[in-house]
N, C-alpha and C positions, 0 to 999 in steps of 0.2 A: 926673804929676809929672816924669817923665823923658823927654827926647827920645831918639831912637835913639843908642846909643853909637857914636861914631866910632872906627874902628880896632880896637875889641874885639868888634864884632858878628860878625866873620868870623875864623875861625882854622882852620888846617889844611884850608883849602879848603871849609869848610862853615859855614853860619850857626849861631850859638849861640841855641838856643831859651831865652827867659827862664824858661819853665816847664820847666826841665831836671830830670832825675832827681836830680842832685847838689844843686840848690837846694832841692828839696822835702825830700830826705832830711836835708840839713843843718838845714833849718828844723824838721823833726820832732825831731831830736836836741837842738837848742837849746830847742825847746818843752818837752821833757821836764824840762830843768833849770829853765826859767822857771816851769812849772807847780808843781814842787816848791817853788820859792822863794815863789810866791804862796800856796800852802797854808800854809807855815811862817809867812810874814809875816801872812797873813790871820787865822790862829788867835791871833796875838799882838796885832794892831792892829785887826782887824775889817774891813779892806778890802784890796784888792789892785790891781794895775795891769796894763795890757796888755803893757807892756814892748817897744814897737815900736823905740824908739831903742836899747835895750840889745841886742835881738835883731839889729838891723842892724850894730852895732859888733862884736858877737861873731862874726857870720857872716863879716864882712869880715876880721877878725883870724884866723879859722879858715883861710880859704882863702889868706890871706897867708902863714901858716905852712906850709900844704901845698904851695904853689907848683905848681898843676896846669899841664899843658902848654897847655890851652886856658884863657886868662885868664878869671877870674871877673868878670862884668860888673855894672854898677849895677842893671840890670833883674833879674838873678838875685838880687842882694842884696835887692831889694825883694820878690821872691817868697819868699825865705828868711825875711825878717822878718815877712812877712804870715802865713806858715805858723806860725812860732814864736809870734807874738802872738795868733793865733787859739787855739792850744793853751793859752797862758797865760790868756786871757780865759775859757776854759771853766771854770776853777776858780771864777769868780764866777757864771757863767751856770748851772752845775749845782748851785750851793749848797754847794760843798765847804768854804767858809769861814764858813758860817752855819747854814742849816737842817739839813744833814746831821749836822754835829757836835752840834747841839742835840738831834736825834732820838737820836743815840748816847748822849748824857748821860741821856736819858729811858728808855734801855733798848731802843730800837727800832733794830735793826741790819739792814743790808742787805748782801747778798753782792756780790762783785766783779762778777759777771755782771749783776746788777740795776743796779748803778751804771753799768756800761758801756752797757747798753741805754738807761738814762735820759739819759746823755750824748749818745748818738746821736739820741735823740728831740729833745733841746734843740737840737742842732746843725742838724738838719733844719728845725726851726721857724725858727731864725735865718736860714738860707739862703732859706727859703720867703718870709719877709717882706722880705729884702734885695733880691730881684729887683724887686718893684714899687716899692720905696722908692728904689732907685738912681736912677731917672730924675729924681726930684724933688730929692734931696739931693746927687747927684754930677754929673749931666749938666746939668740945667736951671739950677741955682743954684751952679755951681762958682765963680763970681766972688764971690758974697756969703758962701758957707759955706766958709771956708778950712780948717776942721778943723785946729786948732793942733797936735795930736799928729802927724797925718799930714804936715803941712807941715814940722814939726821933723825928722821922720824922713827926709823927702826931702832936706832941706837937709844933714842929717848925711851921708847916703850920697853926695850930689854933692860935698860938700867933701872927704870922705875919698878919693874917686877923683880929684879934681882936684889935690890937694896931697898928694904921697906923704909929705913930711916931717911934715905935720900929722897924717896918718893914722897914721904910725909913732908919733908922740908920744901920740896917743889910745890906741893899742893898748898901749903901754908903761904908760900911766896905768892902764888897765884891768887889766893884769897885776899891777902893783904893789899896787893896791887889793885885788885878789883874794887875793894872797899875805898881805897884812896882815890882811884879814878872816879868812882861814883860820887864821892863827896865833892871833888873838884868840879865835876860836870854839873851837879845840882847848884853849887854856889855860883858858878859862872852863868848858869841859866837864870838864876834869881837876880844876879847883879851883872848885867851885860858888860858894863865897862871893865870888869875884871877879866873878861875873855881876851880882850885886846887892850891891855893897859897902855896909856899914853904917857910914856916917860918923858915928860917935858924937860926935865933937868938934863937929859942926855943932849938936847939941842944946844945947851950952853957949853958942852965940851968940844974941843977942837975936832972937826971932821964929822962928828955925830949928827950935827944939824943937817948937813947935806944928805946923810944916809936916811934920816927921817923924811926929808922932802922927796927922796927917791922911792919911798914906800917901804923901806926896811923897818921891821918892828918885831914884837914878840906876841905870839898867840898862845895863851895858856890852855891848850887843848890836849887832854891825855891821849887821845887816839893818835895824834901826830907824834907825840913823844914815844909812844909804844911802837909806832911804825918805824921811826928812826932807829930804835933799838933792834928791831927785827930785820931791817933791810941790810944790815951789815956795814962795815967800814967803807968798802969800795963804792957801793951804791950811794951811801950817805954822802961821802965826800964828792962824788960826781954830781949829785943834785945840788950840793952847796956851791961847788965851783961854777956850775952852769948858771945858777941864779945870780951869783956874785958878778960873773962876767956880763950877763945879759942886762941886769939892772944897775950894776955898779960901774960899768965901763961903757958898754955900747949905748945904753939909754942916755946917759949924760952927753955923749958925743952927738947923738942925733938931736937931742934937745938944743944943744948949743948951735947946731947948724940950722935949726928951725924946721926940721922934718917932723917932729912930734911936739906936743904941748907939754906943759909941766905936770899934768896929772898922770901919774904912773899907772893908775887903774882904768883909765879911759880906754874902752875897747875899740874906739874908732881912730882917735888921733893920739892916744897915749902909748906909753912903753909896752903895756900889756897887750894891746891890740897889734902892735907892730911885731913884737917878739913871738906872737902866736904862730905866724907863718913859717919862719925858719925853724922854730921848735917842732911844729907838726911835720915839716918836710924831713927833718933829721930822723924823727921817730919812724916815719913812713918808709924812708929809704932803708933804714936798718931792718925793719920788719920784712920788707920785700926781699932784701939781700939774704936774710936768713931763710926765708921761704924758698928762694931759688936754690940756695946751697943745699937745703935738705930735700929738694925735689927729686934728685937723682937717687938718693938713698930710699926715699919712699917708693919710687918706681921699682927699684930692685927688690924691695920687700914684697910688694904686691905681686911681681912676677914670680918670686920664689914661692909665695903662698899659692899661686895658681898652679905652679908645677906640682907642689905637694898634693893639691887637690886632685889633679889629673892622674899623677903617677904614683901617689902614695909615698913619695920619698923626696 
């Protein structure tokens, strides 16, 4: 994604290694915060994100504030965001936002050391499969597989290094948003009713009383607002339509027929418990279908890598 940096690749008489200790260390620190964010958000919303763009912006802002003698380069920023996003993605890969909490709810607990070993095993498995698949997905088909998230991250890093004024504006926006979110989080923690305000007056408006009884409401949680902004229009609209159809149409029909009770959050006889199964089935079928569709390509990539190893071409 990045050409060699001009002017910044050499400083103080020596070349700057993109895989520098400061880039990796900063990526690890940012990754700790990103992982905590993903776990918190994942337990609330059921999914998480890699956070490549966030990690890139935070790393550049960090070194802009530190002002090191050796300038921080775009390639180091790429290494930093790669390290951080890898840590953030491990929350999904190791099941910290799904299977592990479910086992905890069932009374099956695991120690920190067991979870650490499980994370190492999953990480090794990912690296093991990444080696043969890289030739197909990254090297041979780089022109057709643009990887939107990676492209967006690369463009973000290049634009921030190319335009100091724009980079400064982005960092200030990040700082102001962080301060605002911190204030909202502390206030809602100190005054819990503000987190999920009960707008009783909405129940007096035509149609709104039924929505309130069905479980619709407002949650003043900055992490959910931020996630909605990051997920994009298509994903956001899909989530909104899915929830509206499930709890605004299907749930009332089932309640009227006596299949479920009036409590939408009841996991046994309420709308939430009933909607769990078709929702999980849809997600599982989609995941399996994508896995099967990519299986042929993965096999081709592994066979090609094997031939290159045997014949050197």
